[in-house]
Each structure stands twice: as C-alpha cells, then as structure tokens.
C-alpha positions in Angstrom: 142.4 133.1 102.8 145.4 132.9 104.9 148.1 135.9 105.2 151.6 135.7 106.1 154.6 138.0 106.0 158.1 136.7 105.8 161.4 138.2 105.7 163.9 136.6 103.1 167.6 137.3 102.0 168.7 136.8 98.7 168.7 133.2 97.6 166.4 132.0 100.4 163.4 130.0 99.3 159.7 129.7 100.2 157.7 126.7 99.2 154.0 126.4 98.8 152.4 122.9 99.3 148.9 121.4 99.4 148.0 120.5 103.0 147.4 116.7 103.4 143.7 115.7 103.2 142.8 118.6 101.0 140.0 118.3 98.3 141.8 119.1 95.1 138.6 120.3 93.4 137.8 122.8 96.2 141.4 124.2 96.2 141.4 124.6 92.5 138.1 126.4 92.6 139.5 128.7 95.2 142.6 129.3 93.3 140.7 130.0 90.1 138.6 132.5 92.0 141.1 134.3 94.3 144.6 133.2 93.1 147.7 133.6 95.2 149.0 137.2 95.9 152.5 138.0 96.6 153.3 141.7 97.8 156.9 143.0 98.4 156.5 145.0 101.6 160.0 146.4 101.7 163.8 145.9 101.1 166.1 146.9 103.8 169.8 145.8 104.6 169.7 142.9 102.2 166.4 141.6 103.2 162.9 141.6 101.6 159.6 141.4 103.3 157.0 139.4 101.4 153.4 139.2 102.2 151.7 135.9 101.0 147.8 135.7 100.7 146.9 132.1 99.7 144.2 129.7 100.4 144.2 128.0 103.9 144.7 124.6 102.2 148.2 125.7 101.1 151.2 125.4 103.4 153.7 128.1 103.3 157.1 126.8 104.2 160.4 128.6 104.6 163.1 126.3 103.2 165.0 126.0 106.4 161.8 124.4 107.9 161.4 121.8 105.0 164.9 120.6 105.7 164.3 120.0 109.5 
C-alpha cells in the first residue's frame, strides 16, 4: 500500500487511475481486502491536507498534473 499526503484548495481535484500493465484481478483482490483510505489531516487557510492510502497499482494524480 502506498501513502501520500496532498494539500488541496476548494474545487481542486485528485484522480485515482490504474497503472498501465496492472493485473486487474490482483488489484481487485487487494481493493476488496484493504480498500482505499482517505484521511483529512487538517484544514488551514482555505486548504485541506488529505492523506491517501491506496494499492501501489493505483496512480494518484493532482488535476494540474493530468493536464500537463
């Protein structure tokens, strides 16, 4: 499981995608066992810290990186 903390402002997005070449059955089994955990770590000055714990076979992308 991977762990990432992001800071987001209101309206900003985070996308979870399956990594290319991932075995779908293995990923589904891991998701059924562990799921995906989102934890709000704090809110300050209009920003929210979000901790994401997800299988390594998922990419976690900020919207601004998707558009690049």
